[in-house]
C-alpha positions, 0 to 999 in steps of 0.5 A: 843880651843877659851880659848887656843888661844885667850887671853881676849876672852870675850872682844869681843868689842875689835877689836883686840880680834875680829880679833883673833876670825876670824883668829882662825876660818880661820885657823881651817877651812883651816886645817879641809877642806884640810884634808877632801878634801884629804881623799875624793879625795882618796876615790872618785878615788878608788871607782869611786864615783863622788858624793864623788869627788864632795864633796871633791872639795867642801871642797877645795873651803871651804879651799879657803874660810877659807883663804879668811876669815883669810886674811879679818879678819886680814885686817879688824882689821886695824885702820882707816887711811887717805884713809879710815877714817871709818876703814876697817871693811867692808872687813869682809862683802866682804869676806863673799860675796867672800865665797858665790860666790866661793860656787856658782861657785863650786856648778854649776860646780858640778851640770853640772858634775852630769847631765853628770854622770847620762847620762853616768851611770858611775859605782862605787865601795864602801867599809866599809872604805868609809862609815866610812870616810864619817861618820867621815866627817859628824861629823867633819863638824857638829862640824865646823858648831857649832863652826862657829855659836858660833863665829858668835853669840859671835862677831856678824859676818855675814861672820862667819854666812855664813861660819857656814851655808856653813858647815851645808850644807856640812853636808847635802851634805856628808850625801847625798853622804853617802846615795848614797854609802849605796844604792850601797852597799846594793841594787847594785843601782847606784844613784851617779849622782842623789846624786851629783845633790842633793848635788849641789842644797843644796850648790847652796841654801847656796851660794845664801843665803850667797850672799844675806845676805852679799850684803845687808850689803855692800849696807847698811841696816837700823837700826835693830828694837832692836837698834832703840828701845834702842836709842829711849828708851834713848831719851824718858828719857829726858822730854825736847825732844818733838819728835825724827825723821830721825834716820840713821845708817851707818854700816862700819863693825862690831864695826864701826857703825855711827848714826845720829838723829834729835830731836825737843826741845823747842827753849827757852831751850837755846843752852847750855842746848840743847847741854848738853842733846844731848851730854849726849844721844850721849855719852850714846849710845856710852858707852852702845855699841849701836853705835861707833859714834853718831851725833844728830841735834836739831830742835828748836820748839817754843811751846809758838807760838800759831799761829804756833801750830795752823797752824801746826795742820791745815797743818797736817789735810790737808796733811792727805787727801793725804794719812794717812801714810804721816807725817810732822816734823821740822815745822817752819813758818814766820808770822805776827800773822794773815798771814803766809809768809813762811812755811818750814817742812819735809814730811815723807813717807814710802820707798815703797810709790808709788809716787816720791818725786816731785809728793809728793811735788806737792800734798802737795802744791796743798792741801795748795794752799788756805792757807791765805797769799799764803805763800812760801813753803820750803818742803823736802821729807824723806823716812823711 
């Protein structure tokens, strides 16, 4: 199906090709879910099985979700403009969140109605036709889950992954409804309300997981370890780079990743050579598809200033007394060869460090208060 409808289907870095993947998935989902919903409504009404009607409603919500997916992929593929200089890629994450909310809304209503059904003990009637259609539904939903997951991995789409998980949950839900029908057919025991409640709980779980994943993407996540390692690997190939820090990645949608980083380099290299090195790293990261745009800031280090090097070691030892996890970088001093007049540096602590930035700065000033010359301190706190 992908090869039939998507030209250059293997060029997944092309935004236009990516958009076609999403639109194909959306169109396929609309067709399949509407077809399944109609069949289940007919069967559910004829048999009186509430779990089947509830599953049909779930399919209708899936069809609505597929419409959202189709529209969002079309809009997210729009190029950047004056109002949106970073493009429209995050619309894909928005669509994933909308899908998750729709799933949750339907599931909560289904759970409520199932409880009512348990209390009222509404009778149901079943047939072989019901079993055949429900079995066919499970197979179709299983195929849809595999299809969506394949697209998710191919184009690295969180929204498609949410849709794939939802289809997989539908397989479980319909299987539960099928078990309910079989129990009624074989043992004349009505567990339809309980089956409906179980279906609802599965769908609620899938909705919460999808909402959590897409919300994290919308809020902004840190760089994944694989991306971080690849960028650090490229940087390590340049012997003039002393240290790398403050790697930041901003995700504006699939294929729209912007990154920045600081590198320490010997000040004697000169501006032209330093620019040549960082420019080469930036271009390689973009060319290899790691990020869409890369900006590197150079922090000059005077490796021939023995006094500064010695002072930095002393400062590091003193700051370790506060906590071993605290690191410093971008260290600069103004001195006359014997006394320090000014010190400037960044302090790096983990995100979950249990002190505020102001408290950390006060602790640093406290351990450095006996520095000869009583230098002025210029401190910034970074969390990573």
